[in-house]
N, C-alpha and C positions, 0 to 999 in steps of 0.2 A: 121664528126661532124661540124656543122656550128659554126662560131666564136661566134655567139650569144648564142648557146647552151653551149659552153665552159664557157662563162662568167656567164651564169645562173646557172651552176652546178660546181662551183669551188671545191667542196668537193669530187668529183668522180675522183680518181687517175687512175683507170683502168676500162675500159668498153669494153664489147664484145657483139655483137649482131648477132645471127644467124650463128655462125661459123659451117661450114661444111667442112669435109675433108674425101676423099675416097681413099683407097689404093686397086686398083683392084676392087674386088667385096665386099670388107669390108668397111663399113661406120664407120670410126674411130670416127668422130664427126658428130652429127646429129642435128644441130641447137642450139649450146650452147650459152647461154646468161650469162654474168657475170657483176657484179658491185662491185668495191672495193672502199670504202670511204677512203679518205686520212687519214693516221695515224692508219689504222685498219689492222688487220691480218685476211685474208680470208683463210680458210682451204678448199682446193679442195680435197674431200674425195672420194675414189673409189677403186675397186679391181685392180689388175694387168690387163692391157689391156682395161681399161675403157675409156681411152682417155685423161688422165691427162697430160702426157708428150707431146702429140700432141698439146694440148691447150697451154702449156708453150712454145713450139717451135714457135707457131704462134704469141703469144704475145711478144716474144723476137726477132721477125723478122727472125728467122731461117727457117721458113717454111711458104709458102703462102697457105691460105685456098682456097678451091674451090669456096666458096661463103661466104658471111658474112663480117662484119666489126669489127675493134677493134681499140681502142685508149689507149695509155699509156702516162700518164703525159700530156694529152692534144694533143698528136701527133698521127696521123694516122699511123698504123704499115705498111700499104701498100704504102702510098705516102710519108711518112716522116721517113723511117727506120733509117737514121743516127741520127735524133733527138731522136728517141726512144732509140737507143743504148746508147746515151749519158746520158739518164735519168734513166737507169736501172743497177742493179747489179744482176748477175746470178750465183747461186751455184747449180750445177747439182747433179745427183745421185752418181757420182764418182768424187772424189777430183781431180781437174785439177791443180796439182802442179808439178813443176819440181823437181824430186827426187834428182837430183845431186846438186841443189842449197840449200842453207840454208833457213830457214824460213824467215829471214830478206831479203835475196837476192830475194826470190820469190816476196815478197810484194814491195820491192824497184823497181824491174823490172816492175811490173804492174803499179806503179806510174809513172815511166818514159814513159811507153807506152801510158799512158793517157796524157802525155805532161807536167807533173810536173817537175820543176827544181830539181837538185840534192838534195839541202837542204830540200825542201818541201817533196820530195819522201822519204828521210831518216826519217824525222820527223813523217810522216804519218805511215810509216812502224813500227817504234818503238811504236807509240801510239796504233796501232792495235794489235801488239804482246802483249802489256801489257793488253789491254782490253780483249783479248781472252786467257789470262793466258798461253802464250807461251814464256814469256821472258827468262826463263831458257834454253829453247831449241832453242832460236832465231838464234844462230850461229852454229847450228848443221845441217848437211844435212837432208833434209826432208825424205830421204829413211829410216832413223832410227826412224821416228815418228810412233806412234800407229795410228790405223784407225781413232780414235776420234780426235787425234791431226791434222791429215791431213785434216779431214773434217772441223775443226775449222780454219785451215790455208786457206783452200779454201774459206770459208765464209768471212774471213778477206779480201781476195783478191777481193771479190765481193763488198766490202765496201770502197775500197781505194779511189774511185772517189766521195764518199759521194752521192750515187744515191738517187733519189727521190722515186724510187720503187725498192724493193728487191724481187727477185723470187727465192724461195727455192724448188727445185724439189726433193722430197723424201730425205731430208737431212740426215735422220738417217738409211736409208736402209743399211743393212749389218753390222751395228755397234752392239757390244755386249751391254748388259744392262747398264753397266757403261758408255760406250761411248755415248749411247742414252741419258742418264740422263744429261751428261755434255753438249751435244748439245742442249737439251731442255733449260738448264740454259742460254746458249748463246743466243738462240732465244728469251727467255723471256727478257733478257737485251736489245736486239735489239728492241723488242716491247715497252719497257719502254722509249726508246728514241723518240717514236712517228713515227717510220718508217712505211711506207706502205709496207705490205708484202703479197705476194701470196705464200702460203705453200701448196704443194701437198703432200698427204700422203695416205697410205693404213692402217695406224695405228689409230684405233679409239681413243685410249687413248691420242695420240699425238694431234689430232684435238680438243678433249675435253679440253685439258690443255692449248693449245697455241692460238686457234683461237677465234676471237671476233664473227665471223659468219662462217657458214659452207655451202658449196654447195656440195651435193651428186651427183656424176656422175656415170652412169652405162651404158655400151654398147653405149657410145657416146652421151648420153642424160642426161640432168639435171633432176633428179627425185625428188629432195627436196632441200629446202634452208631455212636457219634461224639460230638462235643461237642454241647452244647445248641443252639448256633447252627447247626451242621451238620444236626442233626435237624430244626430248624425250617425250614431251607431246602428240605427235601424236600416240604413242603406248600405251597410257593410263597412269593412275596414279601410285602411289606406291603400293607395295605388302607387305602384312604381311605374314610372314612365321614362323611357330613354329613346334617344335618337342616335342611330349608328351612322358612321361616316359613309358607308357604301351600301347600296341596295343588295349587293351580293352577300352581305352579312346578316340580312334580315332573318333568314332561316335559323341561323345560330342564335340570334337574339331571342327569337320566339321560343326555341327549345330551352334556352337558359331560363327565361322568365316562367315558362311552364313548370320547370323543376323547382323554382324558388317560390312561386306564387301559389295561390289557393283557388285559382280559377283558370279559365281558358284565356290566353292573351288576346288582346284586341290590336289589330295591325292596321296602320294607315300607311300604305306603301308609298304614295307620292312624297310624303314627308319623312319616310324611313323611320317612322315612330312606332314603338310597341309599348303597350300598357297592360298591366295585370294587377288584379286584386291580391293583396298580401295580408297575412295575419301578424307578421312580426316587424312591420314597419322598417325602421332604419337598418335593422339586422338583415332583412331580406335584400334591401338595396345594396348593402355592402357585399353580401354574398354574390349577388348578380354581377357586380362590377369585378369581383375577384375572379369569377369563372370566365367572364368575357376577356379579361386581361390575360388569363392563362391560355386562351385560344387566339390571342393577338387580334382581338376585334376592337378597333378604335371606336370610342363613343364620343359623339359631339356634344350631347346634352343629356342631363339626367335630373330627375326630380322625384320627390315623394309627396304625393297629394293626399290631404285629408278630405273627407266628404264635406261639402258646404251645405248651408241651409237651403240653397237653391236645389241641390241634389235631393234633399229631403222633400222639398215641396213638389218637385217634379215626380218623385216616386210615389208620393201620397195622392196627388191630384191629377197628374198627367199634363199639367200646364204650369206656367210660371206664376209667381206671386203678383206680378204686375198686370196680369191679364184679367180683364173684366169678365165676370161670369153672367152679368145681366140681372142679378138679384137686386132688389131694392134695398138700399141702406136706410 
C-alpha cells in the first residue's frame, strides 16, 4: 500500500486483497478480500475448514500467502512483519497459558517479554485481571482454572501491550454455554473501548451479537458481506406464522395469509400451522388476526419471525455454518 493510500484511508485498520493459499491440491483461500474499519468488530463467519484460521495466520504473519497482499495497522504483513506483530494481539482457539504459573504470573511474564519494566508489568497484569474478573483467582495456578477462565486469561494476555488490532480466532470454541456467555461479555467490553477486532467464528448467534459487520466465507471464498441486518434482508422479509385450533380452519387461514402475505403460504397440516412471507411485518400480522377473528377462526399461537443468520447461511451455501466442508484450515 502506497504511503498516499495510507494517508487517504486512515480509518482502515486491516485490509486484505486477493489472498490465495493452497495446500497440495486444496485451495484453502481463493482470492479473499477484507476491510476492517478502525474501532469496528468484523465477524469472519464460516464452517469448519472454510479458511478462517488460514486468513488469521496470514494477517498475523504466521503464514505467507501464495499470492495477494495484506496490511495491518498500516503495515505490510509480508515486508513489515515485525511492525505488524507489535500492532496486534492474538487469542487463538486454544488458550495459550502456562498452567504452572498463576494468572498474575502469566500476564506479568507477557508484559516483561514485551519489554515493560517490572512495575509497569505488575500494574498492567493487575489491571487486566480486574478487567476480566480474574482477581480472586489471580494468585492461583492456571491449571485450576475453568475453560472460560483460561480463555479470558488468554485474551487478557493478548491485550497486555495495548495492541491497535485484536484478533480472536474462534474464542468460544469448546466452551460450555456459561463460558461462552462470559466470553461474549468480555468481547463486548473490548468492543466498547473502541478496539479494532477481527473475530472468526462458526457460531451464527455470536457473529450476530458481537460484530458490526460480517464477512461470510465458504470453501476459501468470500460469498457475502454486510451487517447482520443487511445479510438477513438477502433472504427476504419477515414471516407470519400461526397455529389454528382446528384442522377444519386451515383452508381459511391459508386464504387469509395469502391475501396479507407476499408469497404462497407454507402449510404443516399435522401441527395446523401456516406460515407466509410478509413485507409489512407487524401490520400484516395484525391484519391477518383481524380477518380471522371476523370469520370466527380461533388461533392457538401466532408469531412474527425475522430471518436469522442461519437462514442466510443456508441460502448462500446450502449447508449450516457448523458443517465441515473438508477444506484445510
